[in-house]
C-alpha positions in Angstrom: 77.0 34.9 156.6 73.9 37.7 156.5 72.9 38.1 153.0 73.6 41.6 153.7 77.0 41.4 154.9 77.7 39.1 151.8 75.9 41.7 149.4 78.2 44.4 150.9 81.6 42.4 150.7 81.2 41.7 147.0 79.9 45.3 146.1 83.3 46.7 147.4 85.1 44.0 145.7 83.6 44.7 142.4 83.8 48.4 142.7 87.1 48.3 143.9 88.1 46.3 140.9 86.1 48.7 138.4 87.1 51.7 139.2 90.9 51.2 139.9 91.8 48.7 137.5 93.3 50.8 134.8 95.6 52.7 137.0 98.5 51.4 138.9 98.4 51.1 142.9 100.7 52.7 145.1 103.2 55.8 144.4 101.1 58.5 146.3 101.0 59.6 150.0 104.1 57.8 150.7 103.1 54.4 149.4 105.3 52.2 147.6 104.6 50.9 144.1 103.4 47.2 144.4 103.3 44.6 141.4 101.9 41.5 141.7 102.3 37.7 139.7 99.4 35.9 140.5 98.7 32.6 138.6 96.0 30.4 139.6 95.9 26.4 139.5 92.0 26.2 138.8 91.2 25.5 135.3 89.4 27.9 133.0 85.8 27.3 132.4 85.4 25.8 128.9 82.6 24.9 126.7 82.1 23.7 123.1 79.9 26.6 122.0 80.5 30.2 123.0 77.3 31.6 125.1 75.6 34.7 123.5 75.7 37.9 125.2 72.8 38.6 127.4 73.7 42.6 127.8 75.5 44.6 124.9 76.9 47.9 126.5 76.9 51.2 124.7 80.0 51.4 122.1 81.4 54.4 123.7 80.8 56.3 126.9 78.7 59.5 126.5 80.6 62.6 126.8 79.0 65.1 129.8 77.7 67.0 126.9 75.7 64.3 125.2 71.7 65.3 125.2 69.3 62.3 126.3 67.0 61.0 123.5 64.2 60.7 126.1 63.3 62.9 129.0 65.0 61.5 132.5 62.4 59.9 134.7 62.2 57.4 137.6 62.1 53.6 136.7 58.7 52.3 135.8 56.6 52.7 138.6 54.2 49.3 137.7 57.3 47.5 137.2 58.8 48.3 140.8 55.6 47.6 142.5 55.3 44.0 140.8 58.8 43.4 142.1 57.6 44.3 145.6 54.7 42.4 145.5 55.8 39.1 143.7 55.3 36.0 145.7 58.9 34.5 145.3 62.6 35.3 144.1 62.1 33.6 140.8 59.3 35.7 140.0 60.8 38.9 140.6 63.9 37.5 138.7 61.5 36.9 135.3 60.3 40.4 136.0 63.3 42.0 135.0 65.3 42.3 131.7 69.1 42.2 131.3 69.4 45.9 130.7 67.2 45.9 134.2 69.9 44.3 135.9 72.9 47.3 135.3 73.4 50.4 136.8 75.2 53.2 135.4 77.3 55.4 137.9 78.5 58.0 134.6 76.2 57.6 132.2 75.4 61.4 131.5 71.8 60.6 131.0 71.0 59.3 134.4 72.6 62.5 136.1 69.2 64.1 137.3 68.1 64.6 140.8 65.2 62.4 140.0 67.7 59.4 139.2 69.5 59.6 142.7 72.2 62.4 141.6 73.1 65.0 144.2 75.3 67.3 142.6 76.8 70.8 143.2 80.5 72.6 142.9 82.3 70.5 144.8 81.2 67.2 143.0 78.5 64.9 142.9 77.0 61.4 144.7 75.3 58.9 142.6 73.0 56.6 144.7 71.8 53.0 143.4 69.3 51.9 145.8 65.8 50.3 144.8 63.7 53.6 143.3 66.6 54.4 141.2 67.6 50.6 140.4 64.8 48.3 140.6 66.4 45.2 140.4 67.6 45.6 144.4 64.2 45.3 145.6 64.5 42.1 147.9 68.4 41.8 147.6 69.1 43.7 151.0 71.5 46.5 149.9 72.3 49.5 147.9 75.5 51.4 146.8 76.3 55.0 146.2 79.7 56.4 144.7 80.9 60.0 145.7 83.0 62.0 143.0 84.5 64.5 145.2 86.5 67.7 143.0 89.3 69.0 145.0 88.0 70.2 148.3 85.1 68.6 147.6 83.0 68.5 151.1 79.8 66.0 151.3 77.8 67.8 153.8 77.4 66.1 157.6 74.3 64.3 157.3 72.9 60.8 158.6 71.6 57.5 157.0 68.5 56.5 159.2 68.2 52.8 158.2 71.6 51.6 157.5 75.4 51.7 158.5 77.6 52.4 155.8 80.9 51.2 154.7 82.8 53.6 152.9 86.0 52.6 150.5 88.3 55.0 149.2 89.1 53.5 145.9 90.7 57.3 144.3 92.6 59.8 145.9 92.1 60.3 149.7 88.9 61.3 152.0 89.0 62.8 155.3 85.8 61.2 157.2 84.4 62.6 160.4 81.8 60.7 162.7 79.7 61.2 166.3 77.5 58.0 166.8 75.3 59.9 169.1 75.6 61.7 172.4 78.3 60.6 174.7 79.8 58.6 172.0 83.7 59.7 171.4 83.7 61.9 168.1 86.2 59.9 165.4 87.9 61.3 162.4 90.1 59.3 160.0 92.6 60.8 156.8 91.9 57.3 154.5 93.8 56.6 152.1 93.1 54.9 148.6 91.6 51.2 149.3 91.3 51.9 153.1 87.6 51.8 154.3 85.8 53.3 157.7 82.3 52.4 158.6 79.8 55.1 159.8 77.2 53.2 162.1 73.6 53.7 161.4 71.9 57.0 162.4 75.4 58.3 163.3 76.1 61.8 161.9 79.2 62.2 159.3 80.6 63.7 156.7 83.1 63.3 154.1 86.0 65.7 152.6 88.3 65.5 150.0 91.5 67.4 151.5 93.4 67.3 148.0 93.7 69.4 145.1 93.1 66.1 143.1 89.6 64.3 142.6 88.8 61.6 145.0 86.3 58.7 144.2 84.3 56.8 147.3 82.1 53.9 147.2 79.5 53.7 150.1 77.8 50.4 150.2 74.5 50.0 152.8 72.9 46.8 154.1 69.4 48.2 153.1 68.0 49.3 149.9 66.6 52.4 151.1 69.0 53.6 154.0 67.9 57.2 153.4 69.8 60.0 154.4 69.3 63.4 155.9 71.2 66.5 155.9 72.1 68.0 159.1 72.1 72.1 158.2 69.0 71.6 156.0 67.0 69.4 158.3 67.8 72.0 161.2 67.0 75.1 159.6 63.8 73.7 158.1 62.5 73.3 161.5 60.1 76.1 163.0 61.7 79.2 163.4 61.1 79.6 167.2 62.7 76.0 167.5 65.5 76.8 165.8 65.9 80.2 167.8 65.5 78.6 171.0 67.8 75.7 170.5 70.3 78.2 168.9 70.4 79.4 172.5 67.9 82.6 171.7 68.8 86.1 170.8 72.0 85.9 172.5 73.2 83.8 169.8 71.1 84.3 166.6 68.6 86.7 165.6 65.4 85.0 164.9 65.0 87.4 161.8 68.1 86.3 160.1 67.3 82.7 160.0 65.9 82.9 156.7 68.7 84.4 155.6 71.0 81.3 156.9 68.4 78.7 155.3 69.5 80.7 151.8 73.3 80.4 152.6 73.6 76.9 152.7 74.7 75.8 149.3 73.6 72.7 147.4 75.5 69.3 148.4 78.1 68.2 147.5 80.0 71.9 148.5 83.5 73.2 148.3 85.2 73.8 151.0 87.4 73.2 154.1 88.8 76.9 154.0 92.6 75.3 154.8 92.2 73.1 151.9 90.5 76.3 149.4 93.8 78.0 150.4 96.4 75.2 149.6 94.7 74.4 145.9 94.4 78.5 145.0 90.6 78.0 145.0 88.5 81.0 145.7 86.6 80.9 148.5 82.3 81.1 148.5 81.0 84.4 148.6 79.1 84.3 152.0 77.3 87.8 151.5 75.1 86.3 148.5 72.1 84.2 149.9 70.9 83.4 146.8 73.9 81.3 145.8 74.4 77.9 145.1 77.6 76.0 145.7 
């Protein structure tokens, strides 16, 4: 098995277990409750002396209002450079401390855009790649966890360097994707523990269609899959290019291009209108170009 394939499979198994372990499976979206009783013939590992712990997690999870003791910053640049230039995997491994091998997706003191968090009123995504989690250098994979509020909408985007395996671990997710010109457009409503694939470079989006939160885990066979937001990048082109590609003055007034740019909300956004009505969520005001949603 290719190392990147193994990484993605292992990541999904771990993520699914951690995020869903405290909850009962089933009972939602028409699924029957399932109970299992498993016994194993494999003997438990025993040792004459209990090993000493190598990682000491915090005593409790900080609340969202926790004030960080030290300013947020990217991981040490010199460590990253040393990991990239290491002559072997053993040398790279020895450069890392025990704490360097643990990444938290919900610790408030990591919730900064500089540390891979993209947040808006619709929720947030937290990215663990080799820039935010240097232990991934040389490992060939990365993970993003998305926390979508009711009607949360992850803007249409692409990943230029990797396909995405998207697994729902809480709630439901509507996925929509167009791989390239001429390819059939696809969409799926994924239930808990269902997965889909978004091909490398494909325009795709994720949307929580329900009035309860949803969580997804996205695995990539690349340490730096990259991301490009379609709307933001499109309106970031030169005015004349945007005007011409939108059909000229028949469809869009060039004087309003800056207004369009200003109205693009921060990802993750609250949408879609049908969900907003169902959940009783007030629609954002479209006449305020300076608003951030």
